[in-house]
C-alpha positions in Angstrom: 2.5 38.8 5.5 1.5 35.7 7.5 2.9 32.3 6.5 0.2 29.8 5.7 0.5 26.3 7.2 -0.3 23.6 4.7 -1.2 20.0 5.4 0.1 17.4 3.0 -1.5 14.5 4.9 -5.0 13.2 4.7 -7.3 14.8 7.2 -7.4 12.7 10.4 -11.1 13.2 10.9 -11.8 12.0 7.4 -9.7 8.9 7.9 -11.5 8.2 11.2 -14.8 8.7 9.5 -13.9 6.1 6.9 -12.9 3.7 9.7 -16.3 4.2 11.4 -18.3 3.7 8.2 -16.3 1.1 6.3 -13.7 -0.3 8.7 -13.3 -4.0 9.4 -15.9 -4.0 12.2 -18.5 -2.4 9.9 -17.7 -5.2 7.4 -18.2 -7.7 10.1 -21.6 -6.4 11.1 -22.7 -6.2 7.4 -21.5 -9.8 6.8 -23.6 -11.1 9.6 -26.7 -9.6 8.0 -25.9 -10.6 4.4 -27.1 -13.9 2.9 -24.2 -16.1 1.9 -25.3 -16.8 -1.7 -25.2 -13.2 -2.7 -21.6 -12.7 -1.5 -20.2 -11.6 -4.9 -22.7 -8.8 -5.2 -22.4 -8.0 -1.5 -18.7 -7.3 -1.9 -19.0 -5.4 -5.1 -21.6 -3.2 -3.5 -19.5 -2.7 -0.4 -16.5 -1.7 -2.6 -18.6 0.8 -4.6 -20.1 2.4 -1.5 -16.6 2.5 0.2 -15.0 4.3 -2.7 -17.9 6.7 -3.4 -17.8 7.7 0.3 -14.0 8.1 0.1 -14.3 10.4 -2.9 -17.0 12.4 -1.2 -14.9 12.9 2.0 -11.7 13.3 0.1 -13.1 16.2 -2.0 -14.5 17.9 1.1 -11.3 17.4 3.1 -8.7 18.4 0.5 -5.0 18.6 1.4 -2.1 20.6 -0.1 -0.8 17.6 -2.1 -4.2 17.2 -3.8 -4.5 20.9 -4.6 -1.0 21.0 -6.1 -1.7 17.8 -8.1 -5.0 19.2 -9.5 -3.3 22.5 -10.5 -0.4 20.7 -12.2 -2.7 18.3 -14.0 -4.8 21.3 -15.2 -1.7 23.2 -16.4 0.0 20.2 -18.1 -3.0 18.3 -19.4 -1.4 15.2 -17.9 -0.7 13.7 -14.5 -4.4 13.1 -13.8 -3.8 9.4 -14.6 -3.1 7.7 -12.3 -2.3 10.2 -9.6 -5.7 11.7 -8.8 -7.6 8.5 -8.5 -4.6 7.0 -6.7 -5.1 9.5 -3.9 -8.5 8.2 -3.2 -7.4 4.6 -3.3 -4.7 5.4 -0.8 -7.2 7.3 1.5 -9.7 4.3 1.3 -7.0 1.8 2.4 -5.4 4.1 5.0 -8.8 4.6 6.5 -9.7 1.0 6.8 -6.5 -1.2 6.9 -3.7 -1.5 9.4 -1.2 0.2 7.2 0.7 3.5 7.1 1.4 3.5 3.4 0.1 1.7 0.3 3.0 -0.2 -1.3 3.2 1.0 -4.9 4.7 -1.4 -7.4 4.2 0.7 -10.5 3.0 4.2 -11.0 3.1 5.4 -14.6 1.1 7.0 -17.4 0.1 3.4 -18.3 -0.7 1.8 -15.0 -1.0 1.9 -11.2 -0.1 -1.4 -9.5 -0.2 -1.7 -5.7 0.0 -4.3 -3.0 -2.1 -4.8 0.1 0.1 -6.8 2.5 -2.1 -6.7 5.6 -5.8 -6.9 5.1 -8.1 -6.6 8.1 -11.1 -7.3 5.8 -9.6 -10.7 4.9 -9.1 -11.4 8.6 -12.7 -10.5 9.4 -14.1 -12.6 6.6 -12.0 -15.6 7.8 -13.3 -15.2 11.3 -16.9 -14.7 10.3 -17.3 -16.9 7.3 -14.6 -19.5 7.8 -11.3 -20.4 6.1 -12.9 -22.0 3.0 -15.1 -19.0 2.3 -12.2 -16.6 2.9 -10.0 -18.7 0.6 -12.5 -18.2 -2.3 -11.5 -14.5 -2.1 -14.9 -13.2 -2.9 -13.7 -10.1 -1.1 -11.7 -9.3 -4.2 -14.9 -7.9 -5.7 -14.8 -5.1 -3.1 -11.2 -4.0 -3.9 -11.6 -4.4 -7.7 -14.9 -2.4 -7.7 -13.4 0.3 -5.4 -10.5 0.7 -7.8 -12.7 0.8 -10.8 -15.0 3.3 -9.2 -12.2 5.6 -8.3 -10.9 5.7 -11.9 -14.3 5.9 -13.6 -15.3 8.7 -11.3 -12.5 10.8 -12.9 -13.4 9.7 -16.4 -10.8 7.1 -17.0 -11.5 3.9 -18.9 -9.4 1.2 -17.2 -9.0 -2.5 -16.8 -8.6 -3.6 -13.2 -7.1 -7.0 -12.3 -5.9 -8.9 -9.2 -2.4 -10.1 -9.9 -1.7 -11.8 -6.5 -3.9 -13.0 -3.7 -3.6 -13.1 0.1 -5.0 -16.6 0.1 -2.1 -17.8 -2.1 0.7 -15.7 -0.6 1.4 -12.8 1.7 -0.5 -10.0 0.0 -3.0 -9.1 -2.6 -1.8 -7.1 -5.6 -4.0 -5.0 -7.9 -3.2 -3.5 -11.3 -5.2 -0.7 -13.0 -4.2 -0.2 -16.6 -5.2 2.7 -18.8 -7.2 1.6 -21.9 
C-alpha cells in the first residue's frame, strides 16, 4: 500500500493567484481609477470581491487541514464556527499581506479575534491618497466586509467590529462574534 502525501499548507499557486488579483499593487491600480468620494463603497466592494475569490480558490484548492476540519465539523455538529470561515480569512491575508501567520487573539465558539500587524494595503493607500486619507481608515470597510462575507458564506450570523486601528497604533484588530 502506497503512503499518501498530504499537504497541510495552503496551495502556493492559490496564494500567488490572490496576490495577482487582490494584492497591494492591484489595490494601487484600482485606487487610481476610483473617484475619491465613493471611497467607502469602493473598499467594501473590494473586500467582498477579495473574499468571494478567496472562497472560490480555497474550495478548489483544498488542503488536508481543511478536509479534516470539515469532516470533524460534520461528525460533531460543531467546530464550523469559527474555524471554517477563519481558514478563508487566513488565506486572504496570507495571499495579500507581508505576513506568514495571522496573529489570533481569540478563537472560540463565541468569537474570532485577530490582528493585522503589517498592512500593505494601508501603505499603498497612504502612498496613493496621502496621510490624511489613510488616517481616515476607510480601508477598514474592505477588511470588515471580507470578514463578514466569509462568515455569511458559511451561514453564520455575526457582528464584525474593528477593535484597534493601524492609524492609532501598530496594528488593526478585528473581532467577529457569533450572534
